[in-house]
N, C-alpha and C positions, 0 to 999 in steps of 0.2 A: 737176261733181266727179269727177275720173276714177275706175275701179275700184280702182285701184291705192291712191291716196290714201286712199279709205274703207278698205280694208283696211289698210293703213297707222294709222290713226286707230284702228281698232278691237284691234289689235296693241298699242299704246299704252296703250291702257284695260287689256286683261289683264295687260300687264308691269307695272303700277302695282301690281297685287294680288299681283305674285309676289317670292320670296326672289331675292338677287344669282344665287346658282346655278343656279335655275331660267330667268332671263333669259336668262342665259350660254346654257344647254340650248338655249330656243329661237331664241333667234339664229342659232345654228348648223344647227337645222332649215330655217330659213327661207333662209339662205343655200344652202344644199345643193338648193334647190330650183333656183337656177341652174347653169349648165353652162358649165365653162370649161376651158381647154387651155393649159397652160403651154409658150408652145413653147421656153423656153430654161432650164434647171436643170442645173447642174454636180451631180448627185446621185452621182457619182465622188469627188466632193471626199473628203478623210479626215477634215473636220468633221463629214460627218453619221456618220462612225464614233468620234467622240468626241475627235478627235487634231486639236491646231493647234500648227503651228509644230513638228512631232515629239513632242510629249509627248501624252499619254494624257488628258484631262482629265477625260472621266467615258464612261461605257459606250458603247457601237454602238445609237445610235436610231433607224438609218434606218426601222424598220419603223413605228416611232412619228409619226416626221415624214410619211408615207407615206401613213397611216391620216388623219392631220389635214387632208392634202390632199382627199382622197376625201371627209372630212365635210363639208368646206366647198363642195364641187362639181367640184371640178376631175376630170373625168373622163379625161383624157390628157394623160401627161407626157413632154416632148422632151429626151433628155439630149444635152447639147453634147461634143460632141467633137474636140479640133484639136489633135492629134496622136496618134502611135502608142499611145502608154500609155493617152491617153483612150479612144483608140476601142476598145482590147483590153477596158480594164475597164467602159466604159459599155455595152459591148454585151452584155457578160456578165451586167451588172445587167438591161437590158433584157429579156432571155429569162425574168426570176423574176417577170415580170407581166405580163398583159395589159394592162394598162392603162400601160404602160413602153415607149418608144421611142427613136432616137438619130437622129444625124448622123455621117455621114463626109467627114473632110475634112481638111486641114490650116490651123490658125489664120496668120493673117500674122506672128506675130511668133515662130512656130514655123516658117518655112517653111525654113530652111535644112536641116531633115530630109530635104528632096528631097534635097539632095546631099550628105547622111552617106556613105551607103555609094558616091555617085560614078555611081550611074546614076539620075537621076530619071525617067527613064520605069519603070524594073521599080519603083519607089517607087508612079507613077500606076497601074501596072497592079495592084501590093497594094490600093489603094484601091478600083481594081474590081472586084477578087474579093472583095474583105468586101462591097461592096456585095451583089453578083450571088448570093452564096452566105447571104444575109442578107436577102432583099427584105421578108419580114412583118415586119420591126424595123427597116430604115433607111430614114427617110424622107425625110431631102434630102443635099444636099452641102454640107460647111461642117465648122465655122464657117470662111470664107475670107474674102479681102477684102484692105482694107489699113487700114495703123496706124503714122500717121507720126507719132504723140505716142509712139511706143516703138522709135523706130532704133537704140537701142541693142542690140536682141533680135535685129533682123532687118534689112539692107541696107535700103533702098526699091527698087533695082534688083533683089533677090531675091525681095521680097514682088511685086513687078508682074509679073514673069515668072513665078511660081507660082500667082499668084491667076488671072492669062489660061488658064493650064495647066490649072485645076481646074475650068474651063468644059468642058474637052474631056470630063470624068468628068460633067458634071450634062447634057452632049446627048449621049453614050452610054448613060446610064440614066435618060435623061427624067425625073429627079427634081427637083425645088426647091431653089434653093439657100439654104441660112442663111448672110448676108452679113454684113460686120463691117466698117464704116468709120470711122475716126477722122481728124480734119484730112486727109483726102483726096480730099474730095467732086469735085474738078476732074479726077483720075487716076481716081477711080472710076468717074465717072459716062460718062468716054470708053470705058473699057474696057466698062464695060453697053452702051453705045451700038453700038459696032463688033461686038459680039457678041450681039446683042439677039433674032437671031432664032434663036441657038442654047440658050439661056435658057426652059426649059418656064414656071417662075414663081421667085417668090424674093420673101426680106424682109429687110428689112435690120433687123438686132436691135439691142438697147439703145441706139437713137437717142438722142444728144444733140446734134445740129446746129441749124443756123440755121431758118428757114421758107426760105429759098431754097435750102435743103441738102434739106430735104424734100421742095420739092416738085420738085425736079429728080430726085428717087430716084424719086416717083411718074408722074412724068411718063414714063418707061420701063416703067409699067406691074408698079412691085415694089409691095410691103406697107411698111410700118413696124411695126417691134414695140418698145413701150414698156416700160420698166420705171421702181423706184423713180428710177433715177440720171436718167432721161428729164423727170423732176418736181421736178428740186431748186429750180429758181428760178423766179420769176415768168414771166421771159423763158422758159423751158422752156415753161410750162403753155399759154402764148400760141403757142406753136409747135404743141403738141400739140390746142390748140383749131384751132389751121388745118387740120388734117390731116382730110381726108374720114373720115367713120367706117368707110366700105366699105372702107377701104385699112388700117385697122389690126389689129393683135393686141395682146396682153396676154402678159406673160412676168415671170419673178422674177429669172432671172442668180443664182439661188441658188446659194453662201451669200451671194452680194455684193449687193449693190444694193438692199439695203431702204429702206423710205422712214422716213426718221430725224426726230425732233421739228424739226429744225432745217431740213427742205423744205419748199418752197412749198407744196406737193401734201396735208403732213401735216393741215393744218387741215381736209380733205376724209373725212378715212378717219370711218370709222364703224363699222367690227370690230375692235377689239382682243384682243389675245391675252395670258395670261398668262404674264411670262417671268425667267428667272432668270439668272444669270452661269454661266453655264461651269463656274466653279468651286464653284458649288451647284446644280448640275444637279439635277433632280427629275423623274420620270416623269410626260408628259403638260404640260409647262410648255416651251414654246420658248427657245432659246436666246437671251439679249440679244447683240444685232450680229450674228447668222446668220439670216441670210436662207431664206426655203423656201418651197416650191409653193402652202404652205395662205396666204401672205400675198398669194399673188394675187389674193384678193377684194378686198384694201387697193387694188390698181392699178384694179381696174376701178372701185373708189367712186368714187376721184379723177378717171379718167375721164369717168363720168357726169356728176359736177360741172362738171367745166370743160367740159362742151359743155352742160348743161342739160337733162340727157335722164335718163327713170329708168332707174335698175340695169339692170331684168329686159331691158328694148329695148337698151341697150348691150352686153350679156351675149350674147344671142341672135345681131345682128350679127357680134362680133367673132367669135363662137363657127363661126358658118356662114364667117367668112371663113377660119377656119382650118382648118376640116374640108374647103372647097375648092380648097385648095394644100397638105393634107398628106395628106390622107387620102382 
């Protein structure tokens, strides 16, 4: 019998003698012994300021959100930035805490920004300036890539052109790439292949594709990032199970991509949180339907379960993967 199992049995015996409140407190302390990094959280989104669809529903609770993340064992959070406004707000937020970092790049659905002022090279130079002047906070080029599911936001030709353009930025800064791919695997991998020697490292974040797509990305030496959206169906779980643990990272993509009760992965969640509807917001409780970095523990728990491994082992490997690429 492993030491971990013996400790777990001992813990269960202790918990039977405790109140529900005491059990919740102990559970948080146990989880906090794990070290996790959320590689993708949209922390500058107004939901974390209590604003939904332009209406203030509850007080700004970002401080509480971040505290819950730290309490559960999240040691670093990377704020996803995919347009000019994101970069401004995300960078400003990252400078408020030592455990916050950010990406700098242009999301495929926002690539028309490159041509907004008529000078794509000037736009790229501005991105470069932001990176060079904030080396302590900017840890990746992105979010960039291809998204053929939402061509109504940005044409395919524009996405292709400026995805490849941002590889120039990665080459010049030697930063890893924070990548996005939706329904565009062939074009995505073709671009990566012909530019692979210019890419220091990278992760295809919030992956929801097939086994074949996952392994075509891994074959290029890239990592796969998984969220709640990566764990929706039994087929999704089989895809994640097929990916070597040494090539995986975890993220929330908060405030989106929570693991919902209808998701196949929900069955494997061990850590639950008190939640309230946004209209009935309560200090200390999570907001129903709003994902946040503290829920990263749930992604980890599902990953460990479908891999058939102990949570601490999975946590350590994924943590080191992330540290090696971004830090």
